[in-house]
N, C-alpha and C positions, 0 to 999 in steps of 0.2 A: 252742240252738245256735251256735254263732262260725260266721260266714262269712271265706272269704280265698279271693283271686284269686291264682292264681298265673302267674309269664308263666315263658315258657320260645322259645327256638329250637322253631321247628316239626317238625323230622329225629326220623325213628325214635330215634336215641341219645339226643338231647335229651331225650326224654320220656321213652325209657325208662329214662334215669339218675334220671328227677325221682320217678320215680312208688314210690318206697321211701319218698321224705320225704313225697309225697302220704298213702298209704296211712295212713302213720304219724301225719299231720294226723288222717285222717279218724276213726285209733283215738281219740284224745286229743277228738274230740267237734267236731272243724270240720266245716264243710259248703263243700267246697272247688271254683271256677268255673278251668277251665281259659282260659287267651288266650296263645297257640298264635302267635310271632312269626316272618317271616325276614327277617332281615336284612341289612344293605349286607353284607355278608361272604358269606351263602347267596346271594345273588344277580351278586353278582361273578364271572363264568365264568369272562372272556375274558382272563384273567390268571395269574400269580400274584402274593399277595394285600399282597408287599414294592413290586410295580411303581402302587399307592396312596400317598396322601400322609393322613398322617395317623391315627387308632386308633381301639379299639371296635369293630372288624369286625361283632364277632361278640352285643357288648352295647349299646350305645348303642341300639337300637329300646327293646329291655327295661328300660332307665336310665329313657327318656324318658317309657314308661310310668308307671311308678313315680311319677316327679315329678308326673306332668299326673294321679294320684290311675285310674289304669288298672288298677293293682296294688297290692297287699300284698306278697308277698313275690317273688323274683328266683331261680331256681336254675341257675346257670349250670357249665363247664368250671371250672378255677379257672385251667388255663391261659389265657385267653382273655381274662380281668380286668384292665383298667387298675391300676394301682400306685395311684392318686388313684380315693375314691370319691366321689361325687359327695353334694352336702349334705341329708341328709334319707331318706339311705340304711347300715345299720350291718350289720353284717356278725351272720346270725344262731348260724349252728355251720360246721364244716368236717366233714363226717364220714368217719371208717378210710375212706382212700385203696385205691383199685387199682393193681392192677401197675403202675407206672409205666415200663417200658419199652416202647421201641420194638421190633415184628418187622417184618422184610423177607419179602413175600409174591410167591413166584416160579411160575414158570408151569415144571415141572417138568425142560423141555425149554427153560430158560433158557442161553444159552451165557456164557465167558466176560467176555465184552464187552457187559455186562446193559445195556439200556436199562432206568435206572429211573423211573417216578414220580413225582413230588413236587413238592410247592412250596411246600416249608420251606426255606429257605434253610442252616438250620443240620443237615437232614438232609444237602443237598447237600454243602457245604464241608466236613463234620465225613467223612462215608462216601463220599466224593474220595478221601482216604487210603487209607481200608480198602481201596474196590476201584476202583484206582488204571485198571483199564480204561472203565473202565465210564462211561457217557452221561448226564444228568440230562436232565428234558427233566416241563414242569410240569405238575400234573393237576389240574383241582375235580371238586368235586362231595362228595357222601357219601359213605358208607366203604360202600354195595354199590354203588355204578356203581362205585365206583374199583377193588373187586375183579371186577366182571366187565369193566372195561377190559383187569384182568391173564388172566382167561381166552379175550376175546378175540383177545390178543396185537395188538390193532391202537388207536393211540392219532394222533390226525390222520391217518386216513392211511399213519405212519410205525410201526413195531414196535413192542412196547411188552413186556416180557421180568420185570419186579416194579414195585413198592413199597413204600412204609412206610405204616404204620399204629399207632395206639397200642392195646398192647395193653390198654388196659382198654376203650377201645370194643370191642371185637372180644368180650371176655371180656364186656360186659352186654346185647349185644347179640344173643350164641350163635349167631356166624353160620356156617353150613356150610362149611367152607374144603374136604372132599377136591376131592381132584386140585391141589391146591396145595400147593407146600413153603415150610412156615415156620419163617423163620430168626431166633429172640429176637436181640437185640443186647442186650450187656452195657452195662454202664456205664462199663467200660473204655474199649468200642468208641464207643460213641453215649452220651452222658448226656442223660437226656429232658429237654423243657423244660420250664422250673420250673413245679411244681404241675400237670403230668401226673399223670393218675388219679386227682386229687383234684376234689368239689365245695363249689364254694361257695353258699351260704344266706342272699341279703341279706332284710334285712322294710326295710320303713319305721320309719322311728325312730320314731311315733307308737303303735307296735302290740307294746307291752314283754310281752304276752302271744302275741304269733309266739314273739319273743325268748328267753322261759320255759323255753315249750314245748321249743323245737329245740333247746335247751342240755342235751337229754338226746340229742341225736345227736352231739353235739362230739367228734372226737378230739385231745385235747390232744397228743398225739406227732405225727402228722398235722401239726397247726396249727404243731407248733412247725418242722418241715423245710420244709412249703413258707413259711412264710415267711423262712429262711434262703435257700432257692434265689431268690423274688423279692428278697430284698435283695442277694444276689447280681447278679438284675438290673437290682434301681437303680444298683449302683453303677458298670455299663457304660450309664446313660444309658435304661434301661427299654424298652419296646414290644414286646411280642408279639410281632414280626419278627424282632427279633435276631437275629443269628446265633450262639446262646449256646443249651450247655446246661449244665444246675445241677441236682445228685439229692441229698439228702440221706437216706444210708438210716441207722437207727435200727440201733445194736451190741448184742451180747449182755451189756454191760459198761456200759450206757446211755450211752453216748458217739454218737455221729454222726460219719459216715464225709462229708465234703462233696467233691462230685470232679467236676468243670468244663470244659467244652470250650470252647472260643468261638474263633471264625474269624473278624475280620475280614477283610476282600477280600485272599489274596493270602495268608494261613500261617494255619497251626491253633496254638492257646495251649491248651494243659493244665495242669490242679494238681490237687494234691487236698491235705486236709487230712480229719484224727481226732480228737476231743477231745470235751470238754463244757464249752469256753467257748465258745457259739456267736459273741458276737464275735470273738474271737481264732480262728476258725473262717473269717469272714468274711472280715475283716482279711488271714490268710493266701492266701488262693486268688487276692483280686485281687492280692495280689502278686505270686503267681506265675503270674496273668495280664499281669505288666504294666499295673496300674491302678493301684495305692497303692505 
């Protein structure tokens, strides 16, 4: 039996979304050891992440563990992964994507002048156009914590009426949302963060057996979509805290619809393009948001 040490963040969502991949490896004869990490992003609870400097908030500790030989395989939410991969680490697979949308979760008694808890600059700046009477306040913590804050209706001794959460995480956790109002947001309203809803498994470059085994889980269409979205992110300078939404959606004719919202300070730029040439799609949306 072959051994593999799998590293993830320690949250219920991170572990839960990794479990199907671990089960698959076990079915292929691997004995799996888990290593669960509390990352700098998990530990920072004193404000929104964009107030911190640097990047890799949710991945650095995992990548360091891989580099020091403490892990053979990392399983991440792709939206948290830096554009540059450390030496010695290779992409093993990107499985089929879960729902990439954002959901607005509201108290049923929420007023028109909402107080919405979110730490994502993308969500704040784009949704301020959709909900002009809303006020935004930062919120940190795992999915369950944020939902409880909304149920309580209080955050830091101030009213809280709603929060924004990724549909993928809510579906993977199978959480009870009874007593709350769920408003799914369309890509035209709020394109998701690049890579949202997708997972990435990264393996040590000297473990070709893992790379070969996990190739069975790789979904080429998902990989194509998220690669294009992350190329848009690279086009504005990278960084998971950028005020950027970018979603590539497969169409019935084999083309991709790429929808982008970019919200630098004080303005909102939108662009979309549809076609089969990914390089041309990228060029069109970058021109559309004034970056090419």
